[in-house]
C-alpha positions as CSV (number, residue, x, y, z in Angstrom):
1,X,0.1,-0.1,0.1
2,X,1.4,3.4,-1.1
3,X,2.4,5.9,1.4
4,X,0.1,8.7,1.9
5,X,1.9,12.0,0.9
6,X,1.0,15.2,2.9
7,X,1.5,18.4,1.1
8,X,4.3,20.7,2.0
9,X,2.4,24.1,2.3
10,X,-0.1,21.9,4.8
11,X,2.4,20.9,7.0
12,X,4.1,24.4,7.5
13,X,0.8,25.9,7.8
14,X,0.1,23.4,10.8
15,X,3.6,23.8,12.0
16,X,3.5,27.5,12.2
17,X,0.1,27.4,14.7
18,X,1.1,27.9,18.5
19,X,1.0,25.2,20.9
20,X,-1.7,25.7,23.9
21,X,-4.6,27.9,24.5
22,X,-5.5,30.7,21.8
23,X,-3.9,33.7,22.2
24,X,-7.0,35.7,22.2
25,X,-8.3,34.1,24.8
26,X,-4.9,34.2,27.0
27,X,-5.2,38.1,26.3
28,X,-8.7,38.4,27.3
29,X,-7.8,36.8,30.6
30,X,-4.6,39.1,31.1
31,X,-6.8,41.8,30.8
32,X,-9.5,40.9,33.0
33,X,-6.8,40.6,35.5
34,X,-5.4,43.9,35.1
35,X,-8.9,45.2,35.2
36,X,-9.5,43.6,38.5
37,X,-6.3,44.6,39.8
38,X,-6.8,48.0,38.9
39,X,-10.2,48.2,40.6
40,X,-8.6,46.8,43.8
41,X,-6.0,49.1,43.9
42,X,-8.3,52.0,43.0
43,X,-10.5,51.1,46.3
44,X,-7.1,50.6,48.2
45,X,-5.8,54.1,47.2
46,X,-9.1,55.8,48.0
47,X,-8.9,54.2,51.3
48,X,-5.4,55.2,52.1
49,X,-6.3,58.8,51.0
50,X,-8.8,58.8,53.9
51,X,-6.7,57.4,56.4
52,X,-3.9,59.7,55.7
53,X,-6.4,63.0,55.5
54,X,-8.5,61.9,58.6
55,X,-6.1,59.9,60.7
56,X,-2.4,60.7,60.4
57,X,-2.8,63.8,59.4
58,X,-4.5,65.2,62.6
59,X,-2.1,63.0,64.6
60,X,0.9,64.9,62.9
61,X,-0.5,68.3,63.2
62,X,-1.0,67.8,66.8
63,X,1.7,66.7,67.1
64,X,3.3,70.0,66.0
65,X,0.6,72.5,67.3
66,X,2.0,71.0,71.0
67,X,4.9,72.9,70.2
68,X,3.5,75.9,69.0
69,X,1.5,79.2,70.5
70,X,-1.0,81.2,68.2
71,X,-1.6,85.0,69.4
72,X,-3.4,87.3,67.3
73,X,-2.7,85.4,64.1
74,X,0.8,84.8,64.7
75,X,1.9,81.3,65.3
76,X,5.7,81.0,67.1
77,X,7.5,77.8,68.5
78,X,7.3,77.8,72.2
79,X,9.2,74.3,72.8
80,X,7.8,72.5,76.1
81,X,6.0,75.4,77.3
82,X,2.5,73.9,76.6
83,X,3.3,70.6,77.9
84,X,4.6,72.1,80.9
85,X,1.7,74.2,81.4
86,X,-0.7,71.5,80.8
87,X,1.1,69.1,83.5
88,X,1.2,71.9,86.0
89,X,-3.0,72.7,85.5
90,X,-4.4,72.1,88.8
91,X,-6.8,69.9,87.5
92,X,-4.3,67.5,85.4
93,X,-4.5,64.8,87.7
94,X,-8.2,65.1,88.5
95,X,-9.1,64.4,84.7
96,X,-6.7,61.7,84.9
97,X,-8.1,60.0,87.8
98,X,-11.8,60.5,86.8
99,X,-10.7,58.8,83.3
100,X,-9.2,55.9,85.0
101,X,-12.5,55.8,87.2
102,X,-14.3,56.0,84.2
103,X,-12.6,52.9,82.4
104,X,-12.7,51.1,85.7
105,X,-16.6,51.3,86.0
106,X,-16.8,50.8,82.2
107,X,-14.7,47.5,82.2
108,X,-16.7,45.8,85.2
109,X,-20.2,46.9,83.5
110,X,-19.7,47.3,79.8
111,X,-17.2,44.5,79.1
112,X,-18.7,41.7,81.3
113,X,-22.5,42.7,80.6
114,X,-22.5,42.2,76.6
115,X,-20.6,38.9,77.2
116,X,-23.1,37.2,79.3
117,X,-25.8,38.6,77.2
118,X,-24.4,36.9,74.2
119,X,-24.1,33.7,76.1
120,X,-27.6,34.1,76.8
121,X,-28.9,34.8,73.5
122,X,-26.7,31.9,72.3
123,X,-28.7,29.3,74.2
124,X,-32.0,30.6,73.2
125,X,-34.0,28.8,70.3
126,X,-36.7,30.9,70.1
127,X,-37.0,34.4,68.9
128,X,-33.0,34.9,68.7
129,X,-33.1,37.0,65.6
130,X,-35.8,39.3,67.2
131,X,-33.6,39.8,70.5
132,X,-30.5,40.6,68.6
133,X,-32.4,43.5,67.0
134,X,-33.6,44.5,70.4
135,X,-30.3,44.5,71.8
136,X,-28.6,46.3,69.0
137,X,-31.2,49.0,68.7
138,X,-30.0,51.3,71.0
139,X,-26.8,51.5,68.9
140,X,-28.9,52.9,66.2
141,X,-29.9,56.0,68.4
142,X,-27.7,58.7,67.9
143,X,-25.1,59.4,71.1
144,X,-26.5,62.9,71.9
145,X,-30.5,61.6,71.7
146,X,-29.4,58.9,74.0
147,X,-27.8,60.9,76.5
148,X,-31.0,63.3,76.8
149,X,-33.2,60.3,77.1
150,X,-31.3,59.0,80.2
151,X,-30.8,62.7,81.1
152,X,-34.4,62.9,81.6
153,X,-34.4,59.2,83.2
154,X,-31.9,60.4,86.0
155,X,-34.0,63.9,86.9
156,X,-34.5,63.6,90.8
157,X,-38.2,65.2,90.4
158,X,-39.9,63.5,87.6
159,X,-37.0,61.1,86.3
160,X,-38.2,57.4,85.4
161,X,-35.4,55.8,87.8
162,X,-36.7,57.7,90.8
163,X,-40.2,57.1,90.2
164,X,-39.5,53.4,90.0
165,X,-37.8,53.3,93.1
166,X,-40.7,55.3,94.9
167,X,-43.1,52.9,93.7
168,X,-41.0,50.4,95.2
169,X,-40.7,52.1,98.5
170,X,-37.0,52.5,98.1
171,X,-34.3,55.6,98.8
172,X,-34.4,57.5,95.8
173,X,-30.7,58.7,94.4
174,X,-29.5,62.2,93.2
175,X,-27.8,60.3,90.3
176,X,-26.1,63.1,88.2
177,X,-26.4,65.8,91.1
178,X,-24.0,64.0,93.4
179,X,-20.2,63.4,93.2
180,X,-20.5,59.9,94.5
181,X,-23.0,58.6,91.8
182,X,-22.5,61.1,88.7
183,X,-19.7,58.6,87.3
184,X,-21.3,55.2,87.7
185,X,-24.6,56.9,86.2
186,X,-22.6,58.2,83.0
187,X,-21.0,54.7,82.9
188,X,-25.0,53.0,82.8
189,X,-26.1,55.3,80.3
190,X,-23.0,54.5,77.6
191,X,-23.3,50.8,78.2
192,X,-26.9,50.9,77.5
193,X,-25.8,52.8,74.2
194,X,-23.1,50.8,73.3
195,X,-23.3,47.3,74.3
196,X,-25.3,46.1,71.2
197,X,-22.3,46.1,69.0
198,X,-20.1,44.3,71.5
199,X,-22.9,41.5,72.1
200,X,-23.2,40.7,68.4
201,X,-19.1,40.3,68.0
202,X,-19.4,37.9,71.0
203,X,-22.3,36.3,69.7
204,X,-20.3,35.5,66.2
205,X,-17.8,33.9,68.4
206,X,-19.5,32.0,70.5
207,X,-21.4,30.5,67.4
208,X,-18.2,29.3,66.2
209,X,-17.4,27.2,69.1
210,X,-17.6,23.5,68.0
211,X,-20.5,21.9,69.6
212,X,-18.5,18.8,70.7
213,X,-16.8,20.5,73.3
214,X,-20.0,21.3,75.1
215,X,-21.0,17.3,74.5
216,X,-17.6,16.7,76.0
217,X,-18.2,18.7,79.1
218,X,-21.8,17.3,79.5
219,X,-20.0,13.8,79.8
220,X,-17.6,15.2,82.3
221,X,-20.3,16.4,84.3
222,X,-19.5,20.3,84.2
223,X,-22.4,22.7,85.1
224,X,-23.2,25.8,83.4
225,X,-20.2,28.0,84.9
226,X,-17.8,25.5,84.5
227,X,-18.2,25.1,80.9
228,X,-18.2,28.8,80.7
229,X,-15.1,29.0,82.3
230,X,-13.2,26.1,80.6
231,X,-14.8,25.9,77.1
232,X,-16.5,29.4,76.4
233,X,-13.6,31.7,77.6
234,X,-10.6,29.9,76.1
235,X,-12.3,29.3,72.7
236,X,-13.4,33.2,72.7
237,X,-9.8,34.6,74.3
238,X,-8.3,36.2,71.2
239,X,-11.8,38.1,70.9
240,X,-12.0,38.8,74.4
241,X,-8.6,40.0,74.4
242,X,-9.2,42.4,71.2
243,X,-12.6,43.7,72.7
244,X,-10.8,44.2,76.0
245,X,-8.0,46.6,74.2
246,X,-10.7,48.2,71.9
247,X,-12.9,49.1,74.9
248,X,-10.0,50.7,77.0
249,X,-8.8,52.6,74.5
250,X,-12.4,54.0,73.7
251,X,-13.4,54.7,77.1
252,X,-10.1,56.7,77.8
253,X,-11.3,59.2,74.9
254,X,-14.9,59.6,76.6
255,X,-16.3,62.8,76.2
256,X,-19.9,62.5,74.4
257,X,-21.7,61.2,77.7
258,X,-19.7,63.2,80.0
259,X,-20.7,66.4,78.2
260,X,-24.5,65.5,77.6
261,X,-25.2,64.1,80.8
262,X,-23.1,65.8,83.5
263,X,-22.5,69.0,81.5
264,X,-18.9,67.9,81.7
265,X,-17.4,68.8,84.6
266,X,-20.0,67.3,86.7
267,X,-20.7,68.1,90.4
268,X,-17.4,69.0,92.2
269,X,-15.6,68.0,89.0
270,X,-16.2,64.3,89.5
271,X,-17.0,63.5,85.7
272,X,-14.1,66.0,84.1
273,X,-12.5,63.5,82.0
274,X,-9.0,64.2,79.7
275,X,-10.9,64.8,76.5
276,X,-13.2,67.0,78.2
277,X,-10.5,69.2,79.6
278,X,-8.8,68.8,76.0
279,X,-12.2,70.5,75.0
280,X,-12.4,73.0,77.3
281,X,-8.4,74.3,76.4
282,X,-9.6,74.4,72.6
283,X,-13.1,75.9,72.5
284,X,-13.4,77.4,75.8
285,X,-9.9,79.1,76.5
286,X,-9.1,79.5,72.7
287,X,-5.5,77.8,73.7
288,X,-5.4,75.2,71.0
289,X,-1.5,74.9,71.7
290,X,-2.2,73.5,75.1
291,X,-5.1,71.3,73.9
292,X,-2.7,69.7,71.5
293,X,-0.3,69.1,74.2
294,X,-2.7,67.6,76.6
295,X,-4.0,65.2,73.4
296,X,-0.2,64.1,73.0
297,X,-0.1,63.1,76.6
298,X,-3.0,60.8,76.1
299,X,-1.7,59.8,72.7
300,X,1.6,58.6,74.3
301,X,-0.4,57.0,77.0
302,X,-2.6,55.1,74.8
303,X,0.6,54.1,72.6
304,X,2.4,52.9,75.5
305,X,-0.4,50.8,77.0
306,X,-1.4,49.2,73.6
307,X,2.2,47.9,73.0
308,X,2.4,46.6,76.6
309,X,-0.8,44.9,76.4
310,X,0.1,43.6,73.0
311,X,3.2,42.2,74.0
312,X,1.6,40.7,77.2
313,X,-1.2,39.1,75.0
314,X,1.5,37.7,72.6
315,X,3.4,36.2,75.4
316,X,0.6,34.6,77.1
317,X,-0.6,33.1,73.8
318,X,2.7,31.6,73.5
319,X,3.1,30.0,76.8
320,X,-0.5,28.8,76.3
């Protein structure tokens, strides 16, 4: 049988075609990748610009202003004068003491309460979605509106809380009008207005815990508190650690509730915080240099605390 002869021009035509996928498909795929990356970088650039404009620039500007003084429109460098003036202010340590007291109350009430509310919600089998909305609802209320609402509740003459106490034949309280109860009253209002976000974060962390761990604890005869201590808390330790750091940083910068509820200073300066003192320097005394200097003090304290806390948390994780 004679061999079949392939025309020479046909062989050359087939040999000239590229092996593998079509080049046009490769170009389209490359074009789509470049387009997707450009879109991603576009969003990233926008986020970086916003971060620089609204976070880094104010911090750099505050640092510069803390060493400047402005009188009659003329800005001059004064070195450490603003820092020295703020440090020797008679209310400097009072403001720091009140800020630490507010943070302590907020940790006792505002940190523990959302976690236990999340545990209760996680155990419920009915109306969980409705209760989640109910818990989160105060977060959607504007902070000033929430503060005014609680100011009405705390009123010693016609407020809701004293009315309830009178109905139960219990002694009433001065709430915001007493130096002994003003700070704790502000913390209670702030906790009610902000606990919804923390509760939902804790609830999401709880729902990611494997059910087998609780089943094993039941087989070992563990009770409710034992399961919380040995299963729930260890499994949510990372979330609890992060939320603790965020809450301390946030409460050290408290202003809105103190200003709306207690007028800032409160009775006998019992609610004057560091941030409210910054507000007084900047907007009441028109001394922006001293306000920036006090803000720099607060920034340094928070940076040092955050660094130490992060280091200790990392060490405890490695040891665990």
